[in-house]
N, C-alpha and C positions, 0 to 999 in steps of 0.2 A: 324578447328584448325587454330589458329592465325599464319599466315605465318611469322610475324615479331617477333623477340625476345622481351621478356618483358623488357629487359635492354640491352643497347649497350654492345657488347662483350668486349670492352676495358674499361668499366666503373668500378670503384672500388666497391668492395662489401660493402654494408651498414654495419655500426658497429652494433654488436649484442646488444640486450637489456640486461640491468642488472636488475635481479629480476623483470622482467616484466615492468620496467620503462624506459623511454627514457634517453639518456645520458644528462648530465648537460648542454652540449653545446646548445641543443635545448631549454632547460629551459631558458638559458641566452638570446637566441634570442627572445623568447616570452616576456621576461621582457623588453628587449630593445624596442620592438615594442609597448608594453604597455606604456612605458615612453614617447615614441615619440608621441603616440596618446594623452596622457594627455597634452603635450606641445602644440600640435596643437589646442586642445579644449580650452586651457587657453589663448593662445596668437593668436588664429585664427583671431579675430577681428582686431588685430594690424598688423598681417602679410598681410592682404589684402591691406593695404595701401602701402606695399612694392611690392607685387606681381602685383597689377593692373598697376602701372606705367611701370613695367618691361614688362608686356604683351603688353602695348601700344607701347613701344619702340622696341619690338622684330621684327615687320615687317620692321621698319626703319633699324635696325641692319642687318637684312637679306638682304634687298635691297642694302644698301650701301656696306656691307661686301662682298656680293656675286659678285656684279659688279666690286668691287676693285680686288678681286681674279682673276676674268676672265681677267681683263685688265692687271694685273701683269703677268698672264700666257702668254698672247699674246706678251707683250713686252719682256718677258724673252726669247722667241724664237728668238728675234732680237738682243737684247743687253746684255743678261745674267741677272740672277736674282737680282744681287746686284743693278745694275743701274735701273732695272725695278721697284724694291720695292721703291727705293729712289725717282724716278720720279713720281710714283703714289702718294706717300705720300706728295710730294710738291703740286701736283694738289689738294689733299685733304685739305691741309692747305689753299690754295687759296679759295676753296669752303666754308670752315668754315668761312672765312672773310665775304662772302656774307651772310651766315646764321646768324652770330652773329649780324650784323648790321640790317638785316631784323627783327630779333626778338626784337632788341632794339626799333624799331619803332612799334612794336606790329603787324607785318605782319605775316600771317600764311604761312609757307614754308614747302615743302616736303623734304625728305631725299636726300642727294647727290647721284646722279646716274652716274656711269662711263660708258663711251662708248669708246672702243679702237679706237685710231687715231683721236678722236674728243674731247677728254678731259672729262669733267664732267659738270653737271649742277644741279641746285636746282630749283624746280618748285615753283614759287610764286603763292600761292593760293589766296592771296590778292594783288591787283595791288597797286603800290605806289600812294599816293593821289596827289602828285605834283612832279614837276621836281627836287626840292631840295631833297626830299626823294629818288627819283630814282637815283640821282647822288650819294648819300651816300651809297646806296645798291651796286651801281656799283663799287665805289672805294674801298669798304671794302675788296673785293677779292684781288686786286693787292696790297693793303697796307699790309695785313697779308701775302700774298704770297711772296712779296718782303722780308718781315721780316724773313720768313721761309728760303728763299734762302740765305739770309745774315747769318743766324745762321749756315746753312750748310757750307757756305764758311769759317766761322770762325773756325768751327771744322776741316775742311780740312787743314787749315793753321796751327792750333795749333798742330794737331796730325800728320801732314805731310802725309795726305791722299789725293792725287790728284783726286781720284774718287769723293770725296765730292766737290772739286772745280769744277769738270766737271758738277756735278749735280747742283751746285749753278748757273753756267753759264746758264744751261738749264732753271732753274727756273727764272732767270732774263729775259731771252728771252721770256719765256712763258707769264710772266706778262706784259712785254713791248708790245708784240703783241696784248694782250687783251686791251691795252690802245689806240689802233687805234680808232679814232673817227668815227666809223661807226655803224649804227643802232643796229645790233645784238650783238656787242661786248660790253665789260664793258665801253670802251671809249665812245661809242655811248650813253650809259646811262648817263655818267658823263657830257658830253658836253650839254646835254639837259638843264642843269642849267646854262650854260655859253651862248651858242647860238646854236640852232638847225642847223643853217646854216653851222656849222663846220662839219656836216655830209657830205657836198659836198667834201671838201679836203680829208676827210677820205675815201670816196667812190673812189676818184681818186687814192689815195695811194694803196688801196686794188685792184683796177683795174690794176694798174701797176704790182703789185705782181702776180696777176692772169696770166697776159700775159707773164711775165718773168720767173715764176716758174712753171706754168701750173700744179697747185695742185688742186685736186678735192675739198678739204675742203675750200680753198680760194674762189673758184668759187661758192661754196654753200653759203658761208657768203655773197658774193657779191650779189647773186640772192635774198637772204632773206632780204637784206637791201633795195631793190628797193621800197617797199611800203612807207618806211619812207622818202626816197628821194622825191617821188611823193607828199607826204603830205606837203612838204615845199612850193609847188606852188599852193596849194589849199587855198581857203578862210577859215579861222579858225572861229569856233563858239566861243561864249563867254566862254563856259566851257573849250575849248582847250586853249584859251588865258590865263585863270586863272591858268591852269595847269603849264604853262611855266613862270608864274610870280615869279621872284626871286629878293630879295632885292640886292642893290649894294654890301653891306657887305658880303652877302652870295656868290655872284658871285665872288668877290675877294678872299674869303676864299677857295672856291672850285677850282678856277683857280690856286691859289698858290700851292695847294696840287697836282693838276693834272699835271701841267707842271713841278713842282718840282720833282715829282715822276718819270716822264719821264727822266728828266735830270740825276737824281741819278742812275736810272737803266742803262742808256747809259754809264755813267762813270764807274760804278762798273762792268758792262759787259766787258768793255775794259780792266779793271784791271785783271779780271779773265782770259780773253782770253790771255793776255800777260803772265800770270803765266803758263797757260797750254802750250803755245807755247814754253816757256823756258824749261818746263819739257820734252817736246818732243824732244828738241834739245840736251838733256843730253845723255851721253853714255847709251847703252842698259840696263846695270844692274840697273841704277838709274831710267830710264824711265819705267822700268818694274813694279815699285811700283804703277803705274796708276791703276792697277787692284785691289788694296787693298781697 
């Protein structure tokens, strides 16, 4: 004897047959399935052109979306979900800048991957062919990232949402930090088109920050930049020399964008900092809007 009931005890009783025939609802279901089958047969060849790209992008969506959610969860435990979501989205915009420029040059890149407390990265499957290309890929992130932070700032001012101004300040700082001319950061890639010797002052700046702030991430960046510093004092092959060949016009163009972006970020950071300081000096009812 079957110890389990043939139907769950709380399941509804099946509707009775009428004249030995199933109800019309079942016939309607069969008709719907038949129509769906005809559509698939007729347009199946065309549907594959839509489904194949989606299948290719699914791992990318899973990788980026999954690590984004993980990072948001970690930051939420520290700063609350509103700030965490905004901060991770600003990082995402920064990474999109690298991705768009790399694609423009025909380089194969991986999906953005987020790592809590370390930001995010995209894996370049094709190495830049010269320093000019490397500089453009490097500056793409800070350019779009700064634009994203500026948009966030504008929304904060227009809607009177100090939280957005705080996010904008964080975005400015994030992109400014990445412009430090040291090998593993965006600034290190950019100055490869100006002069690799700029890695030395960048290394000194990062070293000062490491000793004064004692941050593990800064020490890691410093350690990972050592090979490029050592390469400055080694004899270069002809191939390496060609890699760093940049025309004077290109050098001036990249230099103007690089130092101009640094100046703009320093200025707008100061503006947003003053605004936030003014908000915090307001009476409690007004300053409480910071959480909006």
